[in-house]
C-alpha positions in Angstrom: 0.0 0.0 0.0 2.8 2.4 1.0 4.6 1.6 -2.3 1.5 2.6 -4.3 0.8 5.8 -2.3 4.3 7.1 -2.6 4.2 8.1 -6.3 0.8 9.8 -5.7 2.2 11.7 -2.7 5.3 12.7 -4.7 3.1 13.9 -7.6 1.0 15.9 -5.3 4.0 17.5 -3.7 5.4 18.4 -7.2 2.1 19.9 -8.2 2.1 22.0 -5.1 5.6 23.1 -5.7 4.8 24.0 -9.3 1.8 26.0 -8.1 3.9 27.9 -5.6 6.5 28.7 -8.2 3.8 29.8 -10.7 2.3 32.1 -8.0 5.6 33.9 -7.6 5.2 37.5 -8.8 7.7 39.1 -11.1 10.8 40.8 -9.6 11.0 44.4 -11.0 13.9 46.8 -10.5 13.3 50.4 -11.2 16.1 52.9 -12.0 15.0 56.5 -12.4 14.6 59.9 -10.8 11.8 62.3 -9.9 9.9 61.5 -13.1 9.4 58.0 -11.7 8.9 59.1 -8.1 6.2 61.7 -8.5 2.6 60.9 -7.3 3.8 58.0 -5.2 5.9 56.4 -8.0 5.1 54.6 -11.1 6.3 51.3 -9.6 3.5 51.4 -6.9 0.9 51.8 -9.6 2.4 49.1 -11.8 2.2 46.7 -8.8 -1.4 47.5 -8.2 -2.4 47.2 -11.9 -0.8 43.8 -11.9 -2.8 42.7 -8.9 -6.0 44.2 -10.4 -5.3 42.1 -13.5 -5.1 38.9 -11.5 -1.3 38.6 -11.8 0.7 37.5 -8.7 1.8 40.7 -7.0 5.2 41.7 -8.2 8.1 42.5 -5.9 9.3 46.1 -6.7 12.5 47.7 -5.8 12.8 51.4 -6.4 16.3 52.9 -6.9 15.2 56.4 -7.7 17.5 59.4 -7.2 16.4 62.9 -8.1 18.1 64.5 -11.1 20.3 61.5 -11.9 20.9 60.0 -15.3 21.6 56.5 -16.6 25.3 57.0 -16.1 24.8 57.3 -12.4 22.6 54.2 -12.2 25.1 52.2 -14.3 28.2 53.2 -12.3 27.3 54.3 -8.8 28.4 51.5 -6.3 25.2 51.6 -4.3 23.0 51.4 -7.4 24.9 48.5 -8.8 25.1 46.7 -5.5 21.3 46.9 -5.2 21.1 44.3 -8.0 22.6 41.6 -5.9 21.4 42.6 -2.4 17.7 43.6 -2.9 16.3 40.1 -3.5 16.2 37.0 -1.3 18.9 34.5 -2.0 18.2 32.4 -5.1 15.7 34.8 -6.7 16.4 36.7 -9.9 15.2 39.8 -11.6 12.6 39.5 -14.3 12.8 43.1 -15.6 14.8 46.3 -15.0 13.0 49.5 -15.9 15.3 52.4 -16.9 14.2 56.1 -16.9 16.8 58.6 -17.8 17.3 62.3 -17.0 14.9 64.4 -18.9 17.4 65.9 -21.4 20.1 63.2 -21.6 18.6 61.4 -24.6 18.5 64.6 -26.6 21.1 65.6 -29.1 20.5 69.3 -28.5 21.0 69.4 -24.7 22.2 65.9 -23.7 24.5 63.1 -24.6 22.7 60.4 -26.5 25.8 58.3 -27.1 26.4 58.0 -23.4 22.7 57.5 -22.7 22.6 54.5 -25.1 25.9 53.0 -23.8 24.8 53.3 -20.2 21.5 51.6 -21.0 23.4 48.6 -22.3 25.7 48.8 -19.2 22.7 48.6 -16.9 21.2 45.7 -18.8 24.6 44.0 -18.5 24.9 44.7 -14.8 21.5 43.1 -14.2 22.0 40.2 -16.4 25.3 39.4 -14.7 23.1 38.6 -11.7 20.0 37.4 -13.5 20.9 36.1 -17.0 17.3 36.0 -18.2 16.4 39.5 -17.1 14.8 41.9 -19.7 15.0 45.6 -19.9 12.2 48.2 -20.2 13.1 51.6 -21.5 10.8 54.1 -19.9 10.7 56.7 -22.6 10.2 60.2 -21.2 8.5 63.2 -22.8 9.0 66.7 -24.1 8.3 69.5 -21.7 4.8 71.1 -21.9 3.9 73.7 -24.5 4.8 77.1 -23.0 7.9 75.9 -21.2 10.9 78.2 -21.4 13.0 75.7 -23.4 10.8 76.7 -26.5 12.1 78.1 -28.8 15.5 78.9 -27.1 16.7 75.3 -26.8 14.2 73.3 -28.9 12.1 74.8 -31.6 8.9 73.2 -30.3 7.7 70.2 -28.2 7.7 68.0 -31.3 11.4 68.7 -31.8 12.3 67.6 -28.2 10.0 64.6 -28.5 11.6 63.4 -31.7 15.1 63.4 -30.2 14.0 61.6 -27.0 11.9 59.0 -28.8 14.6 58.2 -31.4 17.3 57.7 -28.8 15.2 55.6 -26.4 14.3 53.4 -29.4 17.9 53.1 -30.4 18.9 52.2 -26.8 16.4 49.4 -26.8 17.7 48.2 -30.2 21.3 48.4 -28.8 20.3 46.1 -25.9 18.6 43.6 -28.2 21.7 43.6 -30.5 23.9 42.8 -27.5 21.7 40.3 -25.7 19.2 38.9 -28.2 15.6 39.4 -29.4 13.1 40.5 -26.8 15.7 41.4 -24.2 14.5 45.0 -24.3 11.1 46.6 -24.7 10.0 50.2 -25.0 7.4 51.8 -22.7 6.5 54.6 -25.1 5.2 57.0 -22.5 6.5 60.1 -24.4 4.5 59.0 -27.4 1.3 59.0 -25.2 2.1 62.5 -23.9 2.5 63.6 -27.5 -1.0 62.4 -28.2 -2.1 64.7 -25.4 -0.4 67.6 -27.4 1.9 68.4 -24.5 -1.0 70.2 -22.8 0.1 71.9 -19.5 -2.8 70.4 -17.6 -1.2 67.0 -17.7 2.0 68.3 -16.1 3.0 69.6 -12.7 3.1 73.4 -12.4 6.8 73.4 -13.5 5.7 72.1 -16.9 8.2 69.2 -16.9 7.2 66.8 -14.1 4.1 64.6 -14.4 0.7 65.4 -13.0 -1.1 62.4 -11.6 -2.7 61.6 -14.9 0.6 61.4 -16.6 2.0 59.2 -13.9 -0.9 56.9 -14.4 -0.2 56.8 -18.2 3.4 56.0 -17.5 2.5 53.2 -15.2 0.1 51.7 -17.7 2.7 51.8 -20.5 5.3 50.1 -18.3 2.8 47.5 -17.2 1.9 46.7 -20.8 5.6 46.4 -21.8 6.2 43.9 -19.0 3.0 41.9 -19.0 2.0 42.3 -22.7 -1.6 42.9 -21.7 -4.0 45.6 -23.0 -5.0 48.1 -20.3 -8.4 48.5 -21.8 -9.1 44.9 -20.9 -9.1 46.0 -17.2 -12.0 47.9 -15.7 -11.4 48.7 -12.0 -14.6 49.5 -10.2 -14.1 53.0 -8.7 -17.3 52.4 -6.7 -16.0 49.3 -5.0 -12.5 50.4 -4.0 -9.6 48.0 -3.8 -5.9 48.4 -3.8 -5.6 50.1 -7.2 -8.7 52.3 -6.8 -7.7 53.4 -3.3 -4.3 54.4 -4.6 -5.6 56.3 -7.6 -8.3 58.1 -5.7 -5.7 59.1 -3.1 -3.8 61.0 -5.8 -6.9 62.6 -7.2 -7.8 60.3 -10.1 -11.1 58.7 -11.0 -12.9 56.5 -13.5 -12.7 59.1 -16.4 -9.0 59.5 -15.9 -8.5 55.7 -16.0 -10.3 55.3 -19.3 -8.7 58.3 -21.0 -5.2 57.1 -20.2 -6.0 53.5 -20.9 -7.0 54.3 -24.5 -3.8 56.2 -25.0 -1.6 53.6 -23.3 -3.0 50.9 -25.6 -2.6 53.0 -28.7 1.1 53.5 -28.1 1.8 50.0 -26.7 0.3 47.9 -29.5 3.0 48.4 -32.1 5.9 49.0 -29.8 5.6 46.6 -26.9 3.6 43.7 -28.1 5.7 43.1 -31.3 9.0 44.6 -30.0 9.6 46.5 -33.2 11.7 49.6 -33.7 9.4 51.7 -35.9 10.2 54.6 -38.2 10.2 58.0 -36.6 7.1 59.0 -38.6 4.9 56.5 -36.8 2.5 57.1 -34.0 2.5 60.8 -33.7 
């Protein structure tokens, strides 16, 4: 009898182990600055969108330092050490999300060559610890219409947008060239902001940082890039509450904001994240 029950018990144990493994949420490392930290941080909303969608709750580690660029995140000893000391022993990163300083990806006011090389360096740092980890490039945006950089530094928001977008796409392509197909994805937040015509109402009063609606858009784009799921498939009930709704209402957002940003997030995600293509600069906006 014992001989017959042993295989059954072993199979049951293996199934339980498999279920436990499958329930493990993704491990997500976020590098960025105040663009990622505003309104409670994009990572917190990504975590709650994942839970709302029925995904196992991801583990998030925020390594956000105001004003810093990818060079800092790639080379600072503490930022690099966080890769190996922020997870329990034996666990690995699934994705690293990179958000650069607001001007560094521009030719006009930044250093796109360094930006691209440091994106590859961060991917390499993470993959040295977690060989299967993928990168998400959190594409930032042009400053709002009416900001003092126009026309002194950039002719118009579209000029700034084109420079940022092109170099984030190239950085993603560089990572794929180094590590293989689908090792880097683009969260095209800046394309979504372009669809909003850089209206100041979507920005903080300084016309560069995100208002809560833009932080929600960024979180949606990052979620789609990681999980490859349409945001419009989700319909949080703002009348019933829950982790996501409570967070969003706490930063002043409601049902209308969710649906407005979801439509834009899906529009910019479909050709960029789901198929992992680098599109011509004439696409999207």
